[in-house]
Wavefront OBJ file of the C-alpha trace (Angstrom):
o trace
v 19.592 -44.886 -7.669
v 16.112 -44.686 -6.096
v 17.611 -43.428 -2.881
v 19.477 -40.673 -4.740
v 16.264 -39.580 -6.509
v 14.399 -39.510 -3.218
v 17.120 -37.382 -1.588
v 17.162 -34.967 -4.539
v 13.366 -34.732 -4.539
v 13.297 -34.026 -0.792
v 16.030 -31.423 -1.165
v 14.123 -29.750 -4.014
v 10.955 -29.582 -1.924
v 12.807 -28.082 1.054
v 14.488 -25.452 -1.124
v 11.160 -24.601 -2.806
v 9.425 -24.122 0.548
v 12.254 -21.901 1.792
v 12.114 -19.792 -1.367
v 8.356 -19.375 -1.090
v 8.670 -18.295 2.534
v 11.342 -15.768 1.604
v 9.110 -14.279 -1.119
v 6.350 -13.236 1.285
v 6.299 -9.460 1.448
v 6.612 -8.215 5.012
v 4.623 -4.994 5.188
v 4.286 -2.900 8.303
v 2.279 0.302 8.655
v 4.050 3.614 8.353
v 3.575 6.157 11.132
v 2.174 9.580 10.318
v 5.457 11.236 11.413
v 7.452 9.051 9.016
v 4.896 9.690 6.244
v 5.277 13.451 6.713
v 9.066 13.201 6.806
v 9.331 10.985 3.715
v 6.830 12.990 1.677
v 8.114 16.465 2.550
v 11.841 15.969 3.110
v 12.699 13.064 0.807
v 10.151 13.517 -2.003
v 9.485 17.308 -1.877
v 5.700 17.072 -1.500
v 3.709 19.842 0.175
v 2.189 18.240 3.298
v -0.922 19.393 5.167
v -2.424 17.858 8.307
v -6.203 17.996 7.829
v -7.061 15.813 10.825
v -9.186 18.478 12.526
v -11.369 18.824 9.408
v -12.142 15.097 9.501
v -12.427 14.615 13.256
v -14.730 11.717 14.075
v -14.121 10.060 10.696
v -10.352 9.524 10.816
v -7.918 9.477 13.701
v -5.471 11.269 11.416
v -5.845 12.605 7.840
v -2.804 14.051 6.081
v -2.513 15.113 2.450
v 0.678 15.453 0.443
v 0.593 17.066 -2.979
v 3.015 17.833 -5.752
v 2.444 18.802 -9.351
v 0.120 16.216 -10.842
v -0.172 13.862 -7.856
v -1.856 13.602 -4.472
v -1.206 11.298 -1.519
v -3.447 10.766 1.479
v -2.541 9.224 4.822
v -5.684 7.999 6.553
v -5.487 6.536 10.031
v -8.652 4.814 11.204
v -9.719 3.890 14.722
v -8.956 0.215 14.070
v -8.027 -2.273 11.358
v -11.607 -3.487 10.937
v -12.790 0.021 10.008
v -9.925 0.477 7.534
v -10.678 -2.870 5.844
v -14.373 -2.009 5.664
v -13.502 1.298 3.989
v -11.437 -0.531 1.365
v -14.076 -3.204 0.768
v -17.016 -0.782 0.618
v -15.289 1.640 -1.730
v -13.104 -0.526 -3.964
v -13.665 -4.296 -3.763
v -16.518 -4.426 -6.271
v -15.699 -1.260 -8.196
v -15.394 -1.847 -11.905
v -11.927 -1.133 -13.234
v -10.125 -1.577 -9.908
v -7.710 -4.386 -9.131
v -8.263 -5.536 -5.533
v -5.635 -7.803 -3.955
v -6.015 -8.899 -0.349
v -3.673 -10.945 1.860
v -3.646 -11.611 5.598
v -1.365 -8.599 6.120
v -2.483 -5.943 3.655
v -4.820 -4.866 0.839
v -3.664 -3.223 -2.397
v -6.041 -1.539 -4.828
v -4.994 -0.097 -8.186
v -6.670 1.480 -11.177
v -4.828 2.753 -14.225
v -7.791 3.734 -16.365
v -7.088 7.317 -17.423
v -4.788 8.333 -14.597
v -3.476 6.103 -11.848
v -4.722 5.273 -8.345
v -3.100 3.032 -5.744
v -4.239 2.411 -2.181
v -2.478 0.263 0.403
v -4.123 -0.711 3.680
v -1.984 -2.128 6.488
v -3.549 -2.481 9.938
v -5.522 0.717 10.577
v -3.582 2.836 8.044
v -4.499 3.496 4.406
v -2.130 5.302 2.064
v -3.644 6.541 -1.184
v -1.712 7.905 -4.147
v -3.428 9.231 -7.237
v -3.003 11.227 -10.410
v -5.369 12.154 -13.205
v -2.525 12.210 -15.708
v -0.756 8.978 -16.590
v 2.568 10.809 -17.011
v 2.784 11.063 -13.190
v 2.253 7.332 -12.631
v 5.983 6.760 -12.107
v 6.022 9.482 -9.422
v 3.268 7.656 -7.548
v 5.094 4.320 -7.808
v 8.387 5.905 -6.692
v 6.741 7.482 -3.651
v 5.102 4.189 -2.622
v 8.478 2.468 -2.912
v 10.067 5.203 -0.782
v 7.306 4.712 1.817
v 8.051 0.977 1.944
v 5.040 -0.207 -0.041
l 1 2 3 4 5 6 7 8 9 10 11 12 13 14 15 16 17 18 19 20 21 22 23 24 25 26 27 28 29 30 31 32 33 34 35 36 37 38 39 40 41 42 43 44 45 46 47 48 49 50 51 52 53 54 55 56 57 58 59 60 61 62 63 64 65 66 67 68 69 70 71 72 73 74 75 76 77 78 79 80 81 82 83 84 85 86 87 88 89 90 91 92 93 94 95 96 97 98 99 100 101 102 103 104 105 106 107 108 109 110 111 112 113 114 115 116 117 118 119 120 121 122 123 124 125 126 127 128 129 130 131 132 133 134 135 136 137 138 139 140 141 142 143 144 145 146 147
């Protein structure tokens, strides 16, 4: 009987560990070409490359807008700079939820409108709206982008 309990307990632990490993979200950065394609072709956003206007600050800066919502694709020189941007602007901001893992950072705020930022490597994607009725559009677009 003890042996059976020990086997069941060991099996339960192994299954639990496997389930926990499977739950880890694998997030990889989206390229600017894929961002443009997804936003314009799949989601019907108007996309503008503003990289030249922000030269020296961002490697690439692309905006995508549609009635009530705005997305930004910000590519930084390196991951350290992108993380610093997130920490300096959002980590201690009142009203923002800041979740950081080894692979990515997610920031949200739903006070009034809705704001979500995702940082993976040297890329930050920001989606925002001032009107809560467009919150589902922002969430749908992030899902379409793989975030």
